[in-house]
Backbone atoms as SQL, in Angstrom:
CREATE TABLE atoms (id INTEGER PRIMARY KEY, chain TEXT, resi INTEGER, resn TEXT, atom TEXT, x REAL, y REAL, z REAL);
INSERT INTO atoms VALUES
  (1, 'A', 1, 'UNK', 'N', 0.863, -1.173, 0.000),
  (2, 'A', 1, 'UNK', 'CA', 0.000, 0.000, 0.000),
  (3, 'A', 1, 'UNK', 'C', 0.907, 1.232, 0.000),
  (4, 'A', 2, 'UNK', 'N', 0.614, 2.144, -0.878),
  (5, 'A', 2, 'UNK', 'CA', 1.409, 3.371, -0.944),
  (6, 'A', 2, 'UNK', 'C', 0.992, 4.326, 0.173),
  (7, 'A', 3, 'UNK', 'N', 1.825, 5.321, 0.399),
  (8, 'A', 3, 'UNK', 'CA', 1.492, 6.329, 1.402),
  (9, 'A', 3, 'UNK', 'C', 0.221, 7.083, 1.019),
  (10, 'A', 4, 'UNK', 'N', 0.022, 7.338, -0.259),
  (11, 'A', 4, 'UNK', 'CA', -1.197, 8.037, -0.705),
  (12, 'A', 4, 'UNK', 'C', -2.422, 7.165, -0.434),
  (13, 'A', 5, 'UNK', 'N', -2.323, 5.852, -0.674),
  (14, 'A', 5, 'UNK', 'CA', -3.440, 4.958, -0.364),
  (15, 'A', 5, 'UNK', 'C', -3.724, 4.947, 1.135),
  (16, 'A', 6, 'UNK', 'N', -2.689, 4.958, 1.938),
  (17, 'A', 6, 'UNK', 'CA', -2.875, 5.019, 3.395),
  (18, 'A', 6, 'UNK', 'C', -3.596, 6.304, 3.789),
  (19, 'A', 7, 'UNK', 'N', -3.165, 7.405, 3.178),
  (20, 'A', 7, 'UNK', 'CA', -3.805, 8.685, 3.465),
  (21, 'A', 7, 'UNK', 'C', -5.271, 8.661, 3.055),
  (22, 'A', 8, 'UNK', 'N', -5.567, 8.049, 1.906),
  (23, 'A', 8, 'UNK', 'CA', -6.960, 7.942, 1.445),
  (24, 'A', 8, 'UNK', 'C', -7.794, 7.081, 2.389),
  (25, 'A', 9, 'UNK', 'N', -7.165, 6.169, 3.102),
  (26, 'A', 9, 'UNK', 'CA', -7.868, 5.353, 4.097),
  (27, 'A', 9, 'UNK', 'C', -7.991, 6.094, 5.426),
  (28, 'A', 10, 'UNK', 'N', -6.988, 6.877, 5.779),
  (29, 'A', 10, 'UNK', 'CA', -6.982, 7.579, 7.064),
  (30, 'A', 10, 'UNK', 'C', -7.892, 8.804, 7.086),
  (31, 'A', 11, 'UNK', 'N', -7.945, 9.548, 6.009),
  (32, 'A', 11, 'UNK', 'CA', -8.716, 10.792, 6.001),
  (33, 'A', 11, 'UNK', 'C', -10.175, 10.602, 6.416),
  (34, 'A', 12, 'UNK', 'N', -10.893, 9.608, 5.887),
  (35, 'A', 12, 'UNK', 'CA', -12.287, 9.439, 6.349),
  (36, 'A', 12, 'UNK', 'C', -12.382, 9.181, 7.844),
  (37, 'A', 13, 'UNK', 'N', -11.438, 8.432, 8.375),
  (38, 'A', 13, 'UNK', 'CA', -11.428, 8.179, 9.825),
  (39, 'A', 13, 'UNK', 'C', -11.222, 9.481, 10.591),
  (40, 'A', 14, 'UNK', 'N', -10.277, 10.282, 10.145),
  (41, 'A', 14, 'UNK', 'CA', -10.021, 11.561, 10.812),
  (42, 'A', 14, 'UNK', 'C', -11.244, 12.462, 10.736),
  (43, 'A', 15, 'UNK', 'N', -11.902, 12.490, 9.581),
  (44, 'A', 15, 'UNK', 'CA', -13.083, 13.340, 9.421),
  (45, 'A', 15, 'UNK', 'C', -14.206, 12.890, 10.344),
  (46, 'A', 16, 'UNK', 'N', -14.411, 11.591, 10.444),
  (47, 'A', 16, 'UNK', 'CA', -15.443, 11.069, 11.348),
  (48, 'A', 16, 'UNK', 'C', -15.107, 11.429, 12.798),
  (49, 'A', 17, 'UNK', 'N', -13.857, 11.274, 13.154),
  (50, 'A', 17, 'UNK', 'CA', -13.415, 11.588, 14.510),
  (51, 'A', 17, 'UNK', 'C', -13.631, 13.080, 14.808),
  (52, 'A', 18, 'UNK', 'N', -13.309, 13.935, 13.847),
  (53, 'A', 18, 'UNK', 'CA', -13.531, 15.369, 14.021),
  (54, 'A', 18, 'UNK', 'C', -15.012, 15.684, 14.185),
  (55, 'A', 19, 'UNK', 'N', -15.869, 15.021, 13.399),
  (56, 'A', 19, 'UNK', 'CA', -17.316, 15.234, 13.521),
  (57, 'A', 19, 'UNK', 'C', -17.806, 14.881, 14.921),
  (58, 'A', 20, 'UNK', 'N', -17.271, 13.802, 15.469),
  (59, 'A', 20, 'UNK', 'CA', -17.651, 13.393, 16.825),
  (60, 'A', 20, 'UNK', 'C', -17.227, 14.458, 17.838),
  (61, 'A', 21, 'UNK', 'N', -16.026, 14.987, 17.665),
  (62, 'A', 21, 'UNK', 'CA', -15.560, 16.049, 18.565),
  (63, 'A', 21, 'UNK', 'C', -16.438, 17.295, 18.436),
  (64, 'A', 22, 'UNK', 'N', -16.749, 17.691, 17.216),
  (65, 'A', 22, 'UNK', 'CA', -17.561, 18.891, 17.006),
  (66, 'A', 22, 'UNK', 'C', -18.922, 18.737, 17.677),
  (67, 'A', 23, 'UNK', 'N', -19.528, 17.575, 17.555),
  (68, 'A', 23, 'UNK', 'CA', -20.823, 17.328, 18.188),
  (69, 'A', 23, 'UNK', 'C', -20.702, 17.402, 19.706),
  (70, 'A', 24, 'UNK', 'N', -19.622, 16.872, 20.233),
  (71, 'A', 24, 'UNK', 'CA', -19.401, 16.921, 21.687),
  (72, 'A', 24, 'UNK', 'C', -19.191, 18.362, 22.144),
  (73, 'A', 25, 'UNK', 'N', -18.448, 19.145, 21.367),
  (74, 'A', 25, 'UNK', 'CA', -18.242, 20.556, 21.706),
  (75, 'A', 25, 'UNK', 'C', -19.570, 21.302, 21.735),
  (76, 'A', 26, 'UNK', 'N', -20.414, 21.027, 20.751),
  (77, 'A', 26, 'UNK', 'CA', -21.730, 21.682, 20.707),
  (78, 'A', 26, 'UNK', 'C', -22.545, 21.332, 21.947),
  (79, 'A', 27, 'UNK', 'N', -22.480, 20.067, 22.344),
  (80, 'A', 27, 'UNK', 'CA', -23.211, 19.630, 23.536),
  (81, 'A', 27, 'UNK', 'C', -22.717, 20.381, 24.764),
  (82, 'A', 28, 'UNK', 'N', -21.406, 20.506, 24.911),
  (83, 'A', 28, 'UNK', 'CA', -20.853, 21.186, 26.077),
  (84, 'A', 28, 'UNK', 'C', -21.030, 22.695, 26.002),
  (85, 'A', 29, 'UNK', 'N', -21.110, 23.231, 24.809),
  (86, 'A', 29, 'UNK', 'CA', -21.416, 24.658, 24.672),
  (87, 'A', 29, 'UNK', 'C', -22.807, 24.936, 25.241),
  (88, 'A', 30, 'UNK', 'N', -23.739, 24.021, 24.981),
  (89, 'A', 30, 'UNK', 'CA', -25.090, 24.171, 25.523),
  (90, 'A', 30, 'UNK', 'C', -25.078, 24.097, 27.052),
  (91, 'A', 31, 'UNK', 'N', -24.250, 23.216, 27.603),
  (92, 'A', 31, 'UNK', 'CA', -24.121, 23.115, 29.060),
  (93, 'A', 31, 'UNK', 'C', -23.609, 24.441, 29.619),
  (94, 'A', 32, 'UNK', 'N', -22.576, 24.993, 28.980),
  (95, 'A', 32, 'UNK', 'CA', -22.029, 26.269, 29.441),
  (96, 'A', 32, 'UNK', 'C', -23.079, 27.373, 29.338),
  (97, 'A', 33, 'UNK', 'N', -23.811, 27.403, 28.244),
  (98, 'A', 33, 'UNK', 'CA', -24.849, 28.427, 28.061),
  (99, 'A', 33, 'UNK', 'C', -25.933, 28.282, 29.123),
  (100, 'A', 34, 'UNK', 'N', -26.317, 27.048, 29.404),
  (101, 'A', 34, 'UNK', 'CA', -27.349, 26.809, 30.425),
  (102, 'A', 34, 'UNK', 'C', -26.886, 27.239, 31.809),
  (103, 'A', 35, 'UNK', 'N', -25.581, 27.236, 32.027),
  (104, 'A', 35, 'UNK', 'CA', -25.017, 27.658, 33.311),
  (105, 'A', 35, 'UNK', 'C', -24.774, 29.171, 33.340),
  (106, 'A', 36, 'UNK', 'N', -25.208, 29.860, 32.283),
  (107, 'A', 36, 'UNK', 'CA', -25.029, 31.304, 32.244),
  (108, 'A', 36, 'UNK', 'C', -23.631, 31.743, 31.829),
  (109, 'A', 37, 'UNK', 'N', -22.874, 30.837, 31.303),
  (110, 'A', 37, 'UNK', 'CA', -21.500, 31.130, 30.876),
  (111, 'A', 37, 'UNK', 'C', -21.490, 31.335, 29.355),
  (112, 'A', 38, 'UNK', 'N', -22.140, 32.426, 28.941),
  (113, 'A', 38, 'UNK', 'CA', -22.348, 32.662, 27.515),
  (114, 'A', 38, 'UNK', 'C', -21.055, 32.853, 26.734),
  (115, 'A', 39, 'UNK', 'N', -20.084, 33.542, 27.306),
  (116, 'A', 39, 'UNK', 'CA', -18.817, 33.761, 26.608),
  (117, 'A', 39, 'UNK', 'C', -18.080, 32.435, 26.419),
  (118, 'A', 40, 'UNK', 'N', -18.093, 31.600, 27.431),
  (119, 'A', 40, 'UNK', 'CA', -17.473, 30.276, 27.316),
  (120, 'A', 40, 'UNK', 'C', -18.187, 29.461, 26.240),
  (121, 'A', 41, 'UNK', 'N', -19.514, 29.511, 26.254),
  (122, 'A', 41, 'UNK', 'CA', -20.296, 28.781, 25.252),
  (123, 'A', 41, 'UNK', 'C', -19.949, 29.261, 23.851),
  (124, 'A', 42, 'UNK', 'N', -19.814, 30.568, 23.697),
  (125, 'A', 42, 'UNK', 'CA', -19.460, 31.144, 22.402),
  (126, 'A', 42, 'UNK', 'C', -18.091, 30.632, 21.936),
  (127, 'A', 43, 'UNK', 'N', -17.140, 30.576, 22.842),
  (128, 'A', 43, 'UNK', 'CA', -15.807, 30.078, 22.487),
  (129, 'A', 43, 'UNK', 'C', -15.809, 28.601, 22.147),
  (130, 'A', 44, 'UNK', 'N', -16.583, 27.823, 22.867),
  (131, 'A', 44, 'UNK', 'CA', -16.682, 26.386, 22.570),
  (132, 'A', 44, 'UNK', 'C', -17.351, 26.190, 21.211),
  (133, 'A', 45, 'UNK', 'N', -18.390, 26.963, 20.928),
  (134, 'A', 45, 'UNK', 'CA', -19.037, 26.873, 19.612),
  (135, 'A', 45, 'UNK', 'C', -18.075, 27.287, 18.501),
  (136, 'A', 46, 'UNK', 'N', -17.247, 28.268, 18.770),
  (137, 'A', 46, 'UNK', 'CA', -16.230, 28.678, 17.803),
  (138, 'A', 46, 'UNK', 'C', -15.267, 27.528, 17.512),
  (139, 'A', 47, 'UNK', 'N', -14.867, 26.826, 18.549),
  (140, 'A', 47, 'UNK', 'CA', -13.989, 25.666, 18.371),
  (141, 'A', 47, 'UNK', 'C', -14.683, 24.599, 17.533),
  (142, 'A', 48, 'UNK', 'N', -15.971, 24.374, 17.795),
  (143, 'A', 48, 'UNK', 'CA', -16.729, 23.388, 17.026),
  (144, 'A', 48, 'UNK', 'C', -16.769, 23.782, 15.549),
  (145, 'A', 49, 'UNK', 'N', -16.958, 25.065, 15.279),
  (146, 'A', 49, 'UNK', 'CA', -16.986, 25.541, 13.893),
  (147, 'A', 49, 'UNK', 'C', -15.624, 25.365, 13.231),
  (148, 'A', 50, 'UNK', 'N', -14.570, 25.613, 13.959),
  (149, 'A', 50, 'UNK', 'CA', -13.232, 25.436, 13.402),
  (150, 'A', 50, 'UNK', 'C', -12.953, 23.972, 13.079),
  (151, 'A', 51, 'UNK', 'N', -13.423, 23.071, 13.925),
  (152, 'A', 51, 'UNK', 'CA', -13.275, 21.646, 13.661),
  (153, 'A', 51, 'UNK', 'C', -14.078, 21.275, 12.407),
  (154, 'A', 52, 'UNK', 'N', -15.271, 21.840, 12.267),
  (155, 'A', 52, 'UNK', 'CA', -16.082, 21.587, 11.075),
  (156, 'A', 52, 'UNK', 'C', -15.364, 22.098, 9.820),
  (157, 'A', 53, 'UNK', 'N', -14.742, 23.262, 9.907),
  (158, 'A', 53, 'UNK', 'CA', -13.983, 23.801, 8.774),
  (159, 'A', 53, 'UNK', 'C', -12.794, 22.902, 8.437),
  (160, 'A', 54, 'UNK', 'N', -12.147, 22.365, 9.457),
  (161, 'A', 54, 'UNK', 'CA', -11.043, 21.431, 9.230),
  (162, 'A', 54, 'UNK', 'C', -11.556, 20.193, 8.490),
  (163, 'A', 55, 'UNK', 'N', -12.739, 19.737, 8.860),
  (164, 'A', 55, 'UNK', 'CA', -13.333, 18.590, 8.181),
  (165, 'A', 55, 'UNK', 'C', -13.563, 18.860, 6.702),
  (166, 'A', 56, 'UNK', 'N', -13.995, 20.072, 6.383),
  (167, 'A', 56, 'UNK', 'CA', -14.195, 20.433, 4.977),
  (168, 'A', 56, 'UNK', 'C', -12.869, 20.435, 4.223),
  (169, 'A', 57, 'UNK', 'N', -11.824, 20.940, 4.859),
  (170, 'A', 57, 'UNK', 'CA', -10.508, 20.945, 4.234),
  (171, 'A', 57, 'UNK', 'C', -10.006, 19.516, 4.014),
  (172, 'A', 58, 'UNK', 'N', -10.239, 18.646, 4.994),
  (173, 'A', 58, 'UNK', 'CA', -9.841, 17.250, 4.847),
  (174, 'A', 58, 'UNK', 'C', -10.631, 16.574, 3.727),
  (175, 'A', 59, 'UNK', 'N', -11.910, 16.915, 3.588),
  (176, 'A', 59, 'UNK', 'CA', -12.719, 16.356, 2.504),
  (177, 'A', 59, 'UNK', 'C', -12.178, 16.803, 1.152),
  (178, 'A', 60, 'UNK', 'N', -11.806, 18.065, 1.033),
  (179, 'A', 60, 'UNK', 'CA', -11.235, 18.554, -0.218),
  (180, 'A', 60, 'UNK', 'C', -9.929, 17.821, -0.529),
  (181, 'A', 61, 'UNK', 'N', -9.113, 17.596, 0.488),
  (182, 'A', 61, 'UNK', 'CA', -7.866, 16.854, 0.297),
  (183, 'A', 61, 'UNK', 'C', -8.163, 15.436, -0.186),
  (184, 'A', 62, 'UNK', 'N', -9.133, 14.795, 0.443),
  (185, 'A', 62, 'UNK', 'CA', -9.503, 13.436, 0.044),
  (186, 'A', 62, 'UNK', 'C', -9.996, 13.408, -1.402),
  (187, 'A', 63, 'UNK', 'N', -10.796, 14.378, -1.776),
  (188, 'A', 63, 'UNK', 'CA', -11.278, 14.461, -3.157),
  (189, 'A', 63, 'UNK', 'C', -10.107, 14.596, -4.125),
  (190, 'A', 64, 'UNK', 'N', -9.138, 15.439, -3.777),
  (191, 'A', 64, 'UNK', 'CA', -7.968, 15.646, -4.630),
  (192, 'A', 64, 'UNK', 'C', -7.119, 14.382, -4.754),
  (193, 'A', 65, 'UNK', 'N', -7.156, 13.544, -3.732),
  (194, 'A', 65, 'UNK', 'CA', -6.384, 12.303, -3.740),
  (195, 'A', 65, 'UNK', 'C', -7.107, 11.149, -4.438),
  (196, 'A', 66, 'UNK', 'N', -8.348, 11.379, -4.838),
  (197, 'A', 66, 'UNK', 'CA', -9.077, 10.339, -5.557),
  (198, 'A', 66, 'UNK', 'C', -10.142, 9.636, -4.752),
  (199, 'A', 67, 'UNK', 'N', -10.461, 10.150, -3.579),
  (200, 'A', 67, 'UNK', 'CA', -11.521, 9.556, -2.768),
  (201, 'A', 67, 'UNK', 'C', -10.998, 8.485, -1.838),
  (202, 'A', 68, 'UNK', 'N', -11.901, 7.956, -1.022),
  (203, 'A', 68, 'UNK', 'CA', -11.483, 6.990, -0.001),
  (204, 'A', 68, 'UNK', 'C', -11.090, 5.638, -0.587),
  (205, 'A', 69, 'UNK', 'N', -10.216, 4.972, 0.113),
  (206, 'A', 69, 'UNK', 'CA', -9.853, 3.592, -0.185),
  (207, 'A', 69, 'UNK', 'C', -9.982, 2.829, 1.127),
  (208, 'A', 70, 'UNK', 'N', -10.516, 1.642, 1.062),
  (209, 'A', 70, 'UNK', 'CA', -10.720, 0.853, 2.270),
  (210, 'A', 70, 'UNK', 'C', -9.491, -0.002, 2.553),
  (211, 'A', 71, 'UNK', 'N', -9.032, 0.026, 3.787),
  (212, 'A', 71, 'UNK', 'CA', -7.925, -0.837, 4.184),
  (213, 'A', 71, 'UNK', 'C', -8.320, -2.305, 4.133),
  (214, 'A', 72, 'UNK', 'N', -9.595, -2.596, 4.393),
  (215, 'A', 72, 'UNK', 'CA', -10.044, -3.985, 4.430),
  (216, 'A', 72, 'UNK', 'C', -10.140, -4.595, 3.044),
  (217, 'A', 73, 'UNK', 'N', -10.520, -3.792, 2.055),
  (218, 'A', 73, 'UNK', 'CA', -10.734, -4.357, 0.723),
  (219, 'A', 73, 'UNK', 'C', -9.544, -4.158, -0.196),
  (220, 'A', 74, 'UNK', 'N', -8.529, -3.443, 0.278),
  (221, 'A', 74, 'UNK', 'CA', -7.363, -3.207, -0.567),
  (222, 'A', 74, 'UNK', 'C', -6.586, -4.498, -0.708),
  (223, 'A', 75, 'UNK', 'N', -6.145, -4.778, -1.915),
  (224, 'A', 75, 'UNK', 'CA', -5.313, -5.961, -2.132),
  (225, 'A', 75, 'UNK', 'C', -4.134, -5.567, -2.997),
  (226, 'A', 76, 'UNK', 'N', -3.091, -6.316, -2.857),
  (227, 'A', 76, 'UNK', 'CA', -1.879, -6.092, -3.636),
  (228, 'A', 76, 'UNK', 'C', -1.825, -7.093, -4.770),
  (229, 'A', 77, 'UNK', 'N', -1.357, -6.648, -5.910),
  (230, 'A', 77, 'UNK', 'CA', -1.078, -7.574, -7.014),
  (231, 'A', 77, 'UNK', 'C', 0.400, -7.463, -7.346),
  (232, 'A', 78, 'UNK', 'N', 1.049, -8.585, -7.375),
  (233, 'A', 78, 'UNK', 'CA', 2.493, -8.594, -7.648),
  (234, 'A', 78, 'UNK', 'C', 2.764, -9.450, -8.854);
């Protein structure tokens, strides 16, 4: 497997992981807002948005690399 193929397999995992973090940040931003900590909530939401933007950049990178490749279904021919 080439390094580019590895990257094509890793990027979807990273994007999914980032989405999970962004959702968790949003949840905790709501907790902060409910506690009257509006500035903290705003900063946490900002972090969530930045993670979402990173996900978009990773998606563009994946598109440029030719899309995802599965580690499980990849086979070598020699």
